[in-house]
DRENDO-1510 file (C-alpha; in Angstrom, 1 decimal, always signed):
<recs>
REC; n; res; u; v; w
REC; 1; MET; +157.2; +70.5; +110.9 .
REC; 2; ARG; +159.4; +72.7; +108.7 .
REC; 3; GLU; +157.7; +76.1; +109.4 .
REC; 4; GLN; +161.2; +77.7; +109.1 .
REC; 5; GLU; +161.2; +76.5; +105.4 .
REC; 6; LEU; +158.3; +78.7; +104.3 .
REC; 7; ILE; +159.4; +80.7; +101.3 .
REC; 8; VAL; +156.6; +82.9; +100.3 .
REC; 9; TYR; +154.5; +82.8; +103.4 .
REC; 10; GLY; +157.4; +83.4; +105.7 .
REC; 11; ASN; +156.2; +86.4; +107.8 .
REC; 12; PHE; +153.0; +86.2; +109.7 .
REC; 13; ASP; +151.6; +89.1; +111.8 .
REC; 14; ASP; +149.9; +87.1; +114.6 .
REC; 15; ASP; +150.3; +86.3; +118.3 .
REC; 16; GLY; +152.7; +83.3; +117.8 .
REC; 17; ILE; +150.1; +80.5; +117.9 .
REC; 18; LEU; +151.7; +78.8; +114.9 .
REC; 19; ARG; +155.2; +79.0; +116.3 .
REC; 20; ASP; +154.1; +77.6; +119.7 .
REC; 21; MET; +152.0; +74.8; +118.2 .
REC; 22; VAL; +154.7; +73.7; +115.8 .
REC; 23; TRP; +157.2; +73.6; +118.7 .
REC; 24; LEU; +154.8; +71.4; +120.7 .
REC; 25; MET; +154.3; +69.1; +117.7 .
REC; 26; GLU; +158.1; +68.6; +117.5 .
REC; 27; HIS; +158.9; +68.4; +121.2 .
REC; 28; TYR; +155.9; +67.0; +123.1 .
REC; 29; ALA; +157.6; +63.6; +123.4 .
REC; 30; ASP; +161.0; +65.1; +124.2 .
REC; 31; ASP; +161.9; +64.4; +127.9 .
REC; 32; TYR; +164.4; +67.2; +127.9 .
REC; 33; TYR; +161.6; +69.8; +128.4 .
REC; 34; ASN; +159.4; +69.9; +131.5 .
REC; 35; GLN; +156.1; +68.1; +131.0 .
REC; 36; GLU; +154.1; +70.7; +133.0 .
REC; 37; ASP; +155.6; +73.6; +131.0 .
REC; 38; LYS; +154.6; +71.9; +127.7 .
REC; 39; ALA; +151.1; +71.3; +129.0 .
REC; 40; ALA; +150.8; +74.9; +130.1 .
REC; 41; LEU; +151.9; +76.1; +126.7 .
REC; 42; LEU; +149.2; +73.9; +125.0 .
REC; 43; TYR; +146.6; +75.3; +127.3 .
REC; 44; ASP; +147.7; +78.8; +126.5 .
REC; 45; CYS; +147.4; +78.0; +122.7 .
REC; 46; MET; +143.9; +76.6; +123.3 .
REC; 47; HIS; +143.0; +79.9; +125.1 .
REC; 48; ARG; +144.3; +82.0; +122.2 .
REC; 49; LEU; +142.4; +79.9; +119.6 .
REC; 50; LEU; +139.2; +80.3; +121.6 .
REC; 51; GLU; +139.9; +84.1; +121.8 .
REC; 52; LEU; +140.4; +84.1; +118.1 .
REC; 53; SER; +137.0; +82.4; +117.6 .
REC; 54; GLY; +135.4; +84.9; +119.9 .
REC; 55; ARG; +136.9; +87.8; +118.0 .
REC; 56; PHE; +136.1; +86.7; +114.5 .
REC; 57; GLY; +133.2; +84.2; +115.0 .
REC; 58; PHE; +135.1; +81.2; +113.7 .
REC; 59; TYR; +133.5; +77.7; +114.1 .
REC; 60; GLY; +134.3; +74.2; +113.2 .
REC; 61; ASN; +138.0; +73.2; +113.5 .
REC; 62; LEU; +139.5; +76.2; +115.1 .
REC; 63; TRP; +143.1; +75.1; +114.3 .
REC; 64; HIS; +142.2; +74.9; +110.7 .
REC; 65; CYS; +140.4; +78.2; +110.8 .
REC; 66; TYR; +143.4; +79.8; +112.4 .
REC; 67; LEU; +145.7; +78.5; +109.6 .
REC; 68; ALA; +143.2; +79.7; +106.9 .
REC; 69; ASN; +143.0; +83.1; +108.6 .
REC; 70; LEU; +146.8; +83.4; +108.4 .
REC; 71; LEU; +146.8; +82.6; +104.7 .
REC; 72; VAL; +144.0; +85.0; +103.7 .
REC; 73; ASN; +145.7; +87.9; +105.6 .
REC; 74; ASN; +149.3; +87.3; +104.5 .
REC; 75; GLU; +150.3; +90.0; +101.9 .
REC; 76; ASN; +153.1; +88.6; +99.9 .
REC; 77; SER; +154.3; +88.6; +96.2 .
REC; 78; TYR; +151.9; +85.7; +95.4 .
REC; 79; SER; +148.8; +86.8; +97.2 .
REC; 80; VAL; +149.0; +90.4; +96.0 .
REC; 81; ALA; +149.5; +89.2; +92.4 .
REC; 82; CYS; +146.4; +87.0; +92.7 .
REC; 83; GLU; +144.0; +89.6; +94.2 .
REC; 84; GLY; +141.2; +90.3; +91.8 .
REC; 85; ARG; +143.0; +88.4; +89.0 .
REC; 86; GLY; +143.3; +84.8; +90.0 .
REC; 87; ASP; +146.3; +82.4; +90.0 .
REC; 88; ALA; +149.5; +84.2; +89.2 .
REC; 89; GLY; +151.9; +82.8; +86.7 .
REC; 90; GLY; +155.7; +82.5; +86.6 .
REC; 91; THR; +158.1; +81.1; +89.1 .
REC; 92; ILE; +156.3; +82.4; +92.1 .
REC; 93; ARG; +153.5; +80.0; +91.3 .
REC; 94; GLU; +155.8; +77.1; +91.6 .
REC; 95; ALA; +157.6; +78.5; +94.7 .
REC; 96; VAL; +154.4; +78.8; +96.6 .
REC; 97; LEU; +153.8; +75.0; +96.2 .
REC; 98; TYR; +156.6; +74.4; +98.8 .
REC; 99; ASP; +154.7; +76.4; +101.3 .
REC; 100; PHE; +151.4; +74.7; +100.7 .
REC; 101; GLU; +153.0; +71.3; +101.1 .
REC; 102; ILE; +154.0; +72.5; +104.6 .
REC; 103; PHE; +150.6; +73.8; +105.3 .
REC; 104; LYS; +149.1; +70.6; +104.1 .
REC; 105; ALA; +151.1; +68.8; +106.8 .
REC; 106; PHE; +149.7; +71.3; +109.4 .
REC; 107; TYR; +146.1; +70.5; +108.3 .
REC; 108; ALA; +146.7; +66.8; +108.3 .
REC; 109; TYR; +148.3; +66.7; +111.8 .
REC; 110; ASP; +146.6; +64.4; +114.3 .
REC; 111; PHE; +146.6; +66.0; +117.8 .
REC; 112; THR; +145.5; +62.8; +119.6 .
REC; 113; ALA; +148.9; +61.6; +120.7 .
REC; 114; LEU; +150.1; +65.1; +121.6 .
REC; 115; ALA; +147.1; +65.9; +123.9 .
REC; 116; LYS; +147.3; +62.4; +125.5 .
REC; 117; ALA; +151.0; +62.6; +126.2 .
REC; 118; LEU; +150.6; +66.0; +127.8 .
REC; 119; GLN; +147.5; +64.9; +129.6 .
REC; 120; VAL; +145.6; +68.0; +128.4 .
REC; 121; ARG; +141.8; +67.7; +128.5 .
REC; 122; GLY; +139.4; +69.4; +126.2 .
REC; 123; PHE; +141.5; +69.9; +123.1 .
REC; 124; SER; +139.1; +67.9; +121.0 .
REC; 125; LEU; +136.5; +70.6; +121.7 .
REC; 126; LEU; +138.5; +73.0; +119.5 .
REC; 127; LEU; +138.3; +70.6; +116.6 .
REC; 128; ASN; +134.5; +70.7; +116.3 .
REC; 129; TYR; +133.7; +74.0; +117.8 .
REC; 130; GLN; +130.1; +75.4; +117.7 .
REC; 131; THR; +129.5; +79.0; +118.4 .
REC; 132; GLY; +126.3; +80.2; +120.0 .
REC; 133; GLU; +126.4; +83.5; +118.2 .
REC; 134; ARG; +126.3; +83.9; +114.4 .
REC; 135; ARG; +127.8; +87.4; +114.4 .
REC; 136; ALA; +131.2; +87.6; +112.7 .
REC; 137; GLY; +132.9; +90.2; +114.9 .
REC; 138; GLY; +136.1; +91.2; +113.1 .
REC; 139; TYR; +134.7; +90.3; +109.6 .
REC; 140; ASN; +131.3; +90.6; +108.0 .
REC; 141; VAL; +129.3; +87.3; +108.1 .
REC; 142; ARG; +130.0; +86.5; +104.5 .
REC; 143; ILE; +133.7; +86.7; +104.8 .
REC; 144; ARG; +133.8; +84.8; +108.1 .
REC; 145; ASP; +131.7; +82.0; +106.6 .
REC; 146; ARG; +134.0; +81.9; +103.5 .
REC; 147; ILE; +137.1; +81.6; +105.7 .
REC; 148; CYS; +135.6; +78.7; +107.7 .
REC; 149; GLN; +134.6; +77.0; +104.4 .
REC; 150; LEU; +138.1; +77.5; +103.1 .
REC; 151; ALA; +139.5; +75.9; +106.2 .
REC; 152; SER; +137.3; +72.8; +105.6 .
REC; 153; ASP; +138.3; +72.7; +101.9 .
REC; 154; PHE; +142.0; +72.8; +102.8 .
REC; 155; ALA; +141.5; +69.9; +105.2 .
REC; 156; GLN; +139.9; +67.8; +102.4 .
REC; 157; ALA; +142.4; +68.8; +99.7 .
REC; 158; ARG; +144.3; +65.8; +98.4 .
REC; 159; THR; +147.3; +67.8; +97.0 .
REC; 160; ALA; +149.3; +71.0; +97.6 .
REC; 161; GLU; +148.3; +72.0; +94.0 .
REC; 162; GLU; +144.6; +71.8; +95.0 .
REC; 163; MET; +145.2; +74.0; +98.0 .
REC; 164; ARG; +147.0; +76.5; +95.9 .
REC; 165; GLU; +144.1; +76.6; +93.4 .
REC; 166; ARG; +141.5; +77.1; +96.2 .
REC; 167; MET; +143.7; +79.9; +97.7 .
REC; 168; ALA; +144.1; +81.7; +94.4 .
REC; 169; GLY; +140.3; +81.5; +93.9 .
REC; 170; PHE; +139.8; +83.1; +97.3 .
REC; 171; TYR; +142.3; +85.9; +96.5 .
REC; 172; LYS; +140.6; +86.6; +93.2 .
REC; 173; GLU; +137.1; +86.8; +94.7 .
REC; 174; TYR; +137.8; +88.5; +98.0 .
REC; 175; GLY; +141.4; +89.9; +97.9 .
REC; 176; VAL; +144.0; +89.5; +100.6 .
REC; 177; GLY; +144.8; +91.2; +103.9 .
REC; 178; LYS; +142.9; +94.0; +105.5 .
REC; 179; LEU; +142.4; +95.9; +102.2 .
REC; 180; GLY; +140.8; +92.8; +100.7 .
REC; 181; LEU; +138.6; +91.6; +103.5 .
REC; 182; HIS; +137.1; +94.9; +104.6 .
REC; 183; LYS; +135.2; +97.6; +102.7 .
REC; 184; ALA; +136.0; +100.7; +104.7 .
REC; 185; PHE; +139.0; +102.2; +106.5 .
REC; 186; ARG; +140.2; +105.1; +108.5 .
REC; 187; VAL; +143.7; +106.5; +109.0 .
REC; 188; SER; +145.5; +106.4; +112.3 .
REC; 189; HIS; +148.9; +107.6; +113.5 .
REC; 190; THR; +151.1; +105.1; +115.4 .
REC; 191; GLN; +154.6; +105.1; +116.6 .
REC; 192; SER; +155.6; +103.2; +113.4 .
REC; 193; GLY; +154.0; +105.8; +111.2 .
REC; 194; LEU; +150.7; +106.2; +109.2 .
REC; 195; GLU; +148.4; +103.1; +109.3 .
REC; 196; ILE; +145.3; +102.4; +107.4 .
REC; 197; ARG; +142.9; +100.5; +109.7 .
REC; 198; PRO; +139.7; +98.7; +108.9 .
REC; 199; ILE; +136.3; +100.0; +110.1 .
REC; 200; ARG; +134.8; +96.7; +111.2 .
REC; 201; ASN; +131.2; +97.9; +111.6 .
REC; 202; ILE; +129.9; +100.1; +108.8 .
REC; 203; ALA; +126.2; +100.9; +108.5 .
REC; 204; HIS; +124.6; +98.6; +106.0 .
REC; 205; VAL; +122.9; +101.4; +104.0 .
REC; 206; ARG; +121.6; +100.8; +100.4 .
REC; 207; LEU; +121.0; +103.5; +97.8 .
REC; 208; ASP; +117.3; +102.4; +97.8 .
REC; 209; ASP; +117.1; +103.3; +101.4 .
REC; 210; LEU; +117.5; +107.0; +100.4 .
REC; 211; VAL; +114.0; +108.1; +99.5 .
REC; 212; GLY; +113.9; +110.4; +96.5 .
REC; 213; TYR; +117.0; +112.1; +95.1 .
REC; 214; GLU; +116.8; +109.9; +92.0 .
REC; 215; ILE; +118.8; +112.4; +89.8 .
REC; 216; PRO; +121.7; +112.9; +92.4 .
REC; 217; LYS; +121.9; +109.1; +93.0 .
REC; 218; LYS; +122.0; +108.4; +89.3 .
REC; 219; LYS; +124.9; +110.8; +88.8 .
REC; 220; LEU; +126.8; +109.2; +91.7 .
REC; 221; ILE; +126.1; +105.7; +90.5 .
REC; 222; GLU; +127.2; +106.5; +86.9 .
REC; 223; ASN; +130.5; +108.0; +88.0 .
REC; 224; THR; +131.2; +105.1; +90.4 .
REC; 225; GLU; +130.3; +102.5; +87.8 .
REC; 226; ALA; +132.7; +104.0; +85.4 .
REC; 227; PHE; +135.5; +104.0; +88.0 .
REC; 228; VAL; +134.9; +100.4; +89.1 .
REC; 229; GLU; +134.8; +99.2; +85.5 .
REC; 230; GLY; +138.1; +100.9; +84.7 .
REC; 231; ARG; +136.7; +103.7; +82.6 .
REC; 232; ARG; +137.4; +107.4; +83.0 .
REC; 233; ALA; +135.8; +108.9; +86.1 .
REC; 234; ASN; +135.9; +112.1; +88.1 .
REC; 235; ASN; +136.5; +113.2; +91.6 .
REC; 236; CYS; +133.1; +113.9; +93.1 .
REC; 237; LEU; +131.7; +116.6; +95.5 .
REC; 238; LEU; +128.3; +116.0; +97.1 .
REC; 239; PHE; +127.0; +119.3; +98.5 .
REC; 240; GLY; +123.8; +120.8; +99.8 .
REC; 241; ASP; +121.6; +121.1; +102.8 .
REC; 242; ALA; +122.2; +119.3; +106.0 .
REC; 243; GLY; +120.5; +115.9; +106.5 .
REC; 244; THR; +119.7; +115.2; +102.9 .
REC; 245; GLY; +121.6; +111.9; +102.5 .
REC; 246; LYS; +125.1; +113.0; +101.2 .
REC; 247; SER; +127.0; +110.8; +103.7 .
REC; 248; SER; +124.5; +108.0; +103.5 .
REC; 249; SER; +125.0; +107.9; +99.8 .
REC; 250; ILE; +128.7; +107.3; +100.2 .
REC; 251; LYS; +128.1; +104.5; +102.7 .
REC; 252; ALA; +125.7; +103.0; +100.3 .
REC; 253; ILE; +128.3; +103.1; +97.5 .
REC; 254; ALA; +130.8; +101.3; +99.8 .
REC; 255; ASN; +128.3; +98.5; +100.4 .
REC; 256; ALA; +127.1; +98.3; +96.8 .
REC; 257; TYR; +130.5; +98.0; +95.1 .
REC; 258; TYR; +132.6; +96.2; +97.7 .
REC; 259; ASP; +132.2; +92.9; +95.8 .
REC; 260; ARG; +133.6; +94.6; +92.7 .
REC; 261; GLY; +136.8; +95.7; +94.4 .
REC; 262; LEU; +135.8; +99.1; +95.7 .
REC; 263; ARG; +137.2; +100.3; +99.0 .
REC; 264; ILE; +136.6; +103.5; +101.0 .
REC; 265; ILE; +139.2; +105.3; +103.1 .
REC; 266; GLU; +137.8; +108.0; +105.3 .
REC; 267; VAL; +140.2; +110.9; +105.8 .
REC; 268; TYR; +139.6; +113.9; +108.2 .
REC; 269; LYS; +140.5; +117.4; +107.4 .
REC; 270; HIS; +143.5; +117.5; +109.7 .
REC; 271; GLN; +145.0; +114.5; +107.9 .
REC; 272; LEU; +145.1; +116.1; +104.5 .
REC; 273; GLN; +148.8; +116.7; +104.9 .
REC; 274; TYR; +149.3; +112.9; +104.8 .
REC; 275; LEU; +147.4; +112.3; +101.6 .
REC; 276; HIS; +150.7; +111.5; +99.7 .
REC; 277; ASP; +151.6; +108.8; +102.3 .
REC; 278; ILE; +148.1; +107.3; +102.1 .
REC; 279; ILE; +148.2; +107.1; +98.3 .
REC; 280; ALA; +151.7; +105.6; +98.4 .
REC; 281; GLN; +150.3; +102.6; +100.4 .
REC; 282; ILE; +147.4; +101.9; +98.1 .
REC; 283; LYS; +148.4; +102.9; +94.6 .
REC; 284; ASP; +149.9; +99.6; +93.6 .
REC; 285; ARG; +147.0; +97.4; +94.9 .
REC; 286; ASN; +144.4; +95.7; +92.6 .
REC; 287; TYR; +141.5; +97.5; +94.2 .
REC; 288; LYS; +139.6; +100.8; +93.4 .
REC; 289; PHE; +139.9; +103.3; +96.3 .
REC; 290; ILE; +137.7; +106.2; +97.1 .
REC; 291; ILE; +139.3; +108.6; +99.6 .
REC; 292; TYR; +136.3; +110.0; +101.4 .
REC; 293; MET; +136.1; +113.3; +103.2 .
REC; 294; ASP; +132.9; +114.0; +105.1 .
REC; 295; ASP; +131.5; +117.4; +105.9 .
REC; 296; LEU; +134.5; +119.1; +104.2 .
REC; 297; SER; +134.8; +122.9; +104.5 .
REC; 298; PHE; +137.5; +125.4; +105.3 .
REC; 299; GLU; +137.5; +128.7; +107.1 .
REC; 300; ASP; +139.5; +131.4; +105.3 .
REC; 301; PHE; +142.4; +131.1; +107.7 .
REC; 302; GLU; +142.7; +127.3; +107.2 .
REC; 303; THR; +145.2; +126.3; +104.6 .
REC; 304; GLU; +144.9; +122.5; +104.7 .
REC; 305; TYR; +142.9; +122.6; +101.4 .
REC; 306; LYS; +146.1; +123.4; +99.6 .
REC; 307; TYR; +147.3; +119.8; +100.3 .
REC; 308; LEU; +144.1; +118.5; +98.7 .
REC; 309; LYS; +144.5; +120.8; +95.6 .
REC; 310; ALA; +148.0; +119.5; +95.0 .
REC; 311; VAL; +146.9; +115.8; +95.2 .
REC; 312; ILE; +143.9; +116.2; +93.0 .
REC; 313; GLU; +145.5; +117.9; +90.0 .
REC; 314; GLY; +148.4; +120.0; +91.0 .
REC; 315; GLY; +151.5; +118.0; +91.8 .
REC; 316; LEU; +154.1; +116.6; +89.4 .
REC; 317; GLU; +153.2; +113.0; +90.2 .
REC; 318; LYS; +150.1; +111.7; +88.4 .
REC; 319; LYS; +147.2; +110.6; +90.6 .
REC; 320; PRO; +147.0; +106.8; +90.3 .
REC; 321; GLU; +144.1; +105.5; +88.2 .
REC; 322; ASN; +142.8; +103.4; +91.0 .
REC; 323; ILE; +142.1; +106.3; +93.3 .
REC; 324; LEU; +139.3; +108.9; +93.4 .
REC; 325; ILE; +138.3; +111.5; +95.9 .
REC; 326; TYR; +134.7; +111.9; +97.1 .
REC; 327; ALA; +133.8; +114.6; +99.5 .
REC; 328; THR; +130.6; +115.9; +101.1 .
REC; 329; SER; +129.9; +119.4; +102.2 .
REC; 330; ASN; +127.2; +121.9; +103.1 .
REC; 331; ARG; +129.2; +124.5; +101.2 .
REC; 332; ARG; +129.2; +124.7; +97.4 .
REC; 333; HIS; +132.6; +126.3; +97.3 .
REC; 334; LEU; +134.2; +124.6; +100.3 .
REC; 335; VAL; +136.4; +127.6; +101.3 .
REC; 336; ARG; +134.6; +130.4; +103.2 .
REC; 337; GLU; +134.4; +133.6; +101.2 .
REC; 338; ARG; +133.8; +137.1; +102.3 .
REC; 339; PHE; +132.5; +140.2; +100.5 .
REC; 340; SER; +135.8; +141.8; +101.4 .
REC; 341; ASP; +137.5; +139.3; +99.0 .
REC; 342; LYS; +135.9; +141.2; +96.1 .
REC; 343; GLU; +136.0; +144.8; +97.5 .
REC; 344; ASP; +138.6; +147.3; +96.4 .
REC; 345; ARG; +138.8; +148.5; +100.0 .
REC; 346; ASP; +140.5; +145.3; +101.0 .
REC; 347; ASP; +144.2; +145.4; +101.8 .
REC; 348; ASP; +144.8; +142.7; +99.2 .
REC; 349; LEU; +146.3; +144.3; +96.1 .
REC; 350; HIS; +145.0; +141.5; +93.8 .
REC; 351; THR; +141.5; +140.7; +94.9 .
REC; 352; ASN; +140.7; +138.6; +91.9 .
REC; 353; ASP; +143.7; +136.3; +92.7 .
REC; 354; THR; +142.2; +135.8; +96.2 .
REC; 355; VAL; +138.8; +134.9; +94.8 .
REC; 356; GLN; +140.4; +132.5; +92.3 .
REC; 357; GLU; +142.5; +130.8; +95.0 .
REC; 358; LYS; +139.4; +130.1; +97.0 .
REC; 359; LEU; +137.4; +128.8; +94.1 .
REC; 360; SER; +140.1; +126.7; +92.6 .
REC; 361; LEU; +139.6; +123.8; +94.9 .
REC; 362; VAL; +136.0; +123.0; +94.0 .
REC; 363; SER; +136.8; +123.3; +90.3 .
REC; 364; ARG; +139.0; +120.3; +90.6 .
REC; 365; PHE; +136.0; +118.1; +91.4 .
REC; 366; GLY; +134.8; +117.0; +88.0 .
REC; 367; VAL; +131.4; +116.0; +89.2 .
REC; 368; THR; +129.4; +118.1; +91.6 .
REC; 369; ILE; +126.0; +116.8; +92.9 .
REC; 370; PHE; +123.5; +118.9; +94.7 .
REC; 371; PHE; +121.3; +117.5; +97.5 .
REC; 372; GLY; +118.6; +120.0; +98.3 .
REC; 373; ALA; +116.2; +120.0; +101.3 .
REC; 374; PRO; +112.8; +118.5; +100.4 .
REC; 375; ASP; +109.7; +120.6; +100.2 .
REC; 376; LYS; +106.7; +119.8; +102.4 .
REC; 377; LYS; +105.2; +117.3; +100.0 .
REC; 378; GLN; +108.5; +115.5; +99.5 .
REC; 379; PHE; +109.1; +115.4; +103.2 .
REC; 380; GLN; +105.7; +113.8; +103.9 .
REC; 381; ASN; +106.4; +111.2; +101.2 .
REC; 382; ILE; +109.7; +110.4; +102.9 .
REC; 383; VAL; +107.9; +109.9; +106.2 .
REC; 384; ARG; +105.3; +107.7; +104.6 .
REC; 385; VAL; +107.9; +105.4; +102.9 .
REC; 386; LEU; +110.1; +105.2; +106.0 .
REC; 387; ALA; +107.0; +104.4; +108.2 .
REC; 388; GLU; +106.0; +101.6; +105.8 .
REC; 389; ARG; +109.4; +100.1; +105.7 .
REC; 390; SER; +109.7; +100.2; +109.5 .
REC; 391; GLY; +106.3; +98.7; +110.2 .
REC; 392; VAL; +104.9; +101.8; +111.9 .
REC; 393; VAL; +101.1; +101.4; +112.2 .
REC; 394; MET; +99.3; +104.7; +112.4 .
REC; 395; PRO; +96.6; +106.5; +110.5 .
REC; 396; GLN; +98.2; +108.4; +107.7 .
REC; 397; GLU; +96.6; +111.7; +108.6 .
REC; 398; GLU; +97.8; +111.4; +112.2 .
REC; 399; LEU; +101.3; +110.3; +111.0 .
REC; 400; LEU; +101.8; +113.3; +108.8 .
REC; 401; LEU; +100.4; +115.7; +111.5 .
REC; 402; GLU; +102.9; +114.3; +114.0 .
REC; 403; ALA; +105.7; +114.5; +111.5 .
REC; 404; ASN; +104.9; +118.2; +110.8 .
REC; 405; ARG; +105.0; +118.9; +114.5 .
REC; 406; TRP; +108.3; +117.0; +114.8 .
REC; 407; GLU; +110.1; +118.8; +112.1 .
REC; 408; LEU; +109.2; +122.3; +113.4 .
REC; 409; SER; +111.2; +121.6; +116.5 .
REC; 410; HIS; +113.9; +119.2; +115.2 .
REC; 411; GLY; +115.8; +120.9; +112.4 .
REC; 412; GLY; +113.3; +121.4; +109.7 .
REC; 413; LEU; +112.5; +119.5; +106.5 .
REC; 414; SER; +115.1; +116.9; +105.7 .
REC; 415; GLY; +115.5; +113.2; +105.3 .
REC; 416; ARG; +117.5; +112.9; +108.5 .
REC; 417; CYS; +114.7; +114.6; +110.4 .
REC; 418; ALA; +112.2; +112.2; +108.9 .
REC; 419; GLN; +114.3; +109.2; +110.0 .
REC; 420; GLN; +114.7; +110.6; +113.5 .
REC; 421; PHE; +110.9; +111.0; +113.7 .
REC; 422; ILE; +110.4; +107.4; +112.7 .
REC; 423; ASP; +113.0; +106.2; +115.2 .
REC; 424; TYR; +111.1; +108.2; +117.9 .
REC; 425; LEU; +107.9; +106.5; +117.0 .
REC; 426; LEU; +109.5; +103.1; +117.1 .
REC; 427; GLY; +111.1; +103.8; +120.5 .
REC; 428; LYS; +107.9; +105.1; +121.8 .
REC; 429; ALA; +106.0; +102.0; +120.7 .
</recs>
């Protein structure tokens, strides 16, 4: 089946289903190999295809979905050139045709004779598989459905050129690989080095879900809009009281702008020393990346903030135009300050230098947005709106009275406290 002749799509990061299935296609009628061993290998491939369906929610022809999943995740010179832009030109466009001719043969293969020769029952179930659950598992539902549709389109394609055009359209609309098919990521350390891994279950928060805070939301949207559209934008610091929606706003931004090529990478404070390695992995991709740091603050003895300063505006290497840094914090100035920093009695000979060192980090965020705790009236309005959205049925006077009692013993006036109160009512009901 010529899988060794793949030029552009030569390296697949999978569990070997393609290799084993192609081997069976070529040798199922060969008497040299043991018949029971070949049957056992086919059963094992069937098991792995079913596991794939369970993990990602694929349905229809699982063999075709598996092949489509390989193609949408294969990061190569052609797929990366197509992401966000469409069909790439040049020689690579012609070279990839050889690969799609091979994949067209994979899609057109009839397994009837193979399954009959090996006396394997149930293989036909995988060719029209219906899943009882509509959840997508490893992908969001929209991406999962699009991959299943792509598999069906490939099966009906008349030529390799048609397959290439459909594949290029997918890359333009959704991207390629983990960076294209997922909206949010975190950083992990493995034996092979630093790895950016997708967060497969991000809360589906919208900016409209955040009641109030219209001015802060407007500033955040304007800056993000400029960034996504390729105009000048600033690094952004969201600061203020706890529970006021800073982190929720970032999640909402990730959801709102994913379709326009925005991706969010969450980085923890202890990982700031690896920022250069993270940037090196994403700077040449055709997406916009926000490196997100939640609840960022430093004690005066912590020095990790120096790595962040260097990346934002301090190093010799220019920060790539497709990367911004968004952070949330309860502290306006991020680094803890003491009165002793400004007193002449301190042992520091140059107290002003100490103060400037601690203030220099926040000054490198071009946009700072304040999220303040709501007053009593605003808090009650948040409660009313959330109760209405959640379908809580209760006389308004009783609702607000209970909310006031709740906030007195649960952290005070904040949007988070209001949401927790509504969750309590829903659970109680």
